[in-house]
C-alpha positions as CSV (number, residue, x, y, z in Angstrom):
1,M,34.2,76.5,-37.3
2,T,36.2,74.9,-40.0
3,K,35.0,73.1,-42.9
4,K,36.6,70.1,-41.8
5,A,35.1,70.0,-38.3
6,Q,31.7,70.7,-39.7
7,I,31.9,67.9,-42.3
8,L,32.7,65.4,-39.1
9,R,30.0,67.1,-36.7
10,N,27.3,65.6,-38.9
11,P,28.2,62.0,-39.2
12,L,29.3,62.1,-35.0
13,I,25.9,63.5,-34.4
14,S,24.2,60.9,-36.8
15,L,25.9,58.4,-34.8
16,A,25.2,59.4,-31.3
17,L,21.5,59.8,-32.5
18,M,21.3,55.9,-33.9
19,A,22.9,54.6,-30.5
20,A,20.5,56.6,-28.6
21,F,17.6,55.2,-30.2
22,P,17.8,51.6,-30.1
23,A,19.1,51.7,-26.7
24,A,15.7,53.8,-25.5
25,W,13.4,51.3,-27.4
26,A,15.2,48.2,-25.4
27,D,14.9,50.1,-22.2
28,D,10.8,51.2,-23.1
29,A,10.4,47.1,-23.7
30,A,12.4,45.7,-20.8
31,T,10.2,48.2,-18.2
32,R,6.9,46.3,-20.5
33,A,8.2,43.2,-20.8
34,V,8.8,42.7,-17.1
35,P,6.1,39.6,-16.1
36,V,3.5,40.2,-13.0
37,H,3.6,37.7,-10.2
38,G,0.4,37.2,-8.0
39,A,-1.6,38.7,-10.7
40,V,-5.3,38.6,-10.2
41,T,-7.2,36.5,-12.5
42,A,-9.4,37.7,-15.1
43,P,-12.7,38.5,-13.5
44,L,-16.0,36.7,-15.2
45,H,-17.9,38.4,-17.9
46,R,-21.4,38.9,-16.5
47,K,-24.3,40.4,-18.1
48,L,-25.4,43.5,-16.6
49,D,-28.6,43.6,-14.8
50,L,-30.8,46.4,-15.9
51,R,-34.2,45.3,-14.3
52,M,-36.4,47.6,-12.4
53,P,-35.9,46.0,-8.5
54,D,-38.8,45.0,-6.6
55,I,-40.6,47.9,-4.9
56,R,-40.8,46.2,-1.8
57,D,-36.4,45.9,-1.6
58,V,-35.9,49.4,-2.3
59,M,-38.8,51.4,0.2
60,S,-40.0,50.0,3.2
61,A,-43.8,49.3,4.0
62,D,-43.9,53.1,6.1
63,E,-42.5,54.6,2.8
64,L,-45.1,52.4,0.5
65,N,-48.2,53.7,3.4
66,T,-47.3,57.1,3.1
67,P,-49.0,59.1,0.3
68,F,-47.3,61.5,-1.9
69,L,-47.9,64.9,-1.6
70,N,-49.1,67.3,-4.7
71,P,-45.9,69.3,-5.6
72,D,-48.3,71.8,-7.2
73,E,-49.2,72.6,-3.8
74,A,-48.5,76.0,-2.2
75,E,-47.3,74.1,1.4
76,F,-44.9,71.9,-0.3
77,T,-43.3,75.2,-2.6
78,G,-41.6,77.0,1.0
79,P,-38.9,79.1,0.1
80,E,-36.6,76.3,0.7
81,T,-37.9,74.1,-2.4
82,V,-36.6,75.0,-5.5
83,Q,-38.8,73.7,-9.2
84,V,-37.1,73.2,-12.3
85,H,-39.4,73.4,-15.6
86,G,-37.0,73.5,-18.5
87,A,-36.9,72.1,-22.0
88,P,-34.6,71.3,-24.5
89,P,-33.1,74.2,-26.8
90,P,-34.5,74.1,-30.2
91,P,-31.0,72.9,-32.8
92,F,-29.3,76.3,-34.7
93,V,-31.0,76.1,-37.8
94,P,-28.8,78.3,-40.6
95,G,-30.2,80.6,-42.6
96,G,-29.5,81.2,-46.5
97,F,-28.0,78.3,-48.7
98,E,-26.6,77.0,-45.6
99,A,-30.1,75.7,-44.5
100,L,-30.8,73.8,-47.4
101,W,-27.3,71.3,-47.2
102,W,-28.7,71.7,-43.4
103,G,-32.3,70.4,-44.7
104,A,-30.8,67.3,-46.4
105,T,-28.6,66.2,-43.9
106,H,-31.5,66.5,-40.6
107,P,-34.9,65.9,-43.2
108,A,-36.6,64.8,-40.1
109,Q,-35.9,68.5,-38.5
110,A,-36.1,70.3,-42.1
111,W,-39.8,72.1,-41.0
112,R,-37.6,73.9,-38.8
113,I,-36.4,76.1,-42.2
114,L,-39.6,77.5,-42.6
115,A,-40.8,77.6,-39.1
116,P,-38.1,79.3,-36.7
117,A,-38.0,78.9,-33.3
118,Q,-38.4,82.7,-31.7
C-alpha cells in the first residue's frame, strides 16, 4: 500500500466511526424513549406481614386432634424414612502468622486458633 493511500485510509476510517457512533446512540435512545400506552399503574406499597397465622387457619380440627408421633420410635423409622442429623462445618482457621490476622478479624472466634476443630 502506498504512503498516500495509507494517509487517506486512516481519516476515512475515523470518519466512518464518528458517523456510526451517534447513529447507534440515536437508535438506542429512540427505543428507550417510546412511551408505553395503557401501562398499569404502580402497585401500592404495602407492608409485608410476617406474623404467624392462627393455627386453626392452617390446620383442620382433625389434624389438631391427631397426636404427634415421636420421631425416635422404631415403627416410625421404616425403610422409606430418612433422618438427617447435621451441624454446620467449623470455619477454616489458617495456621502460622495468618492465624494472627484471622484472629484479629474474627475476635469472637479467635479461640479456635488454640483449639482447632478435628
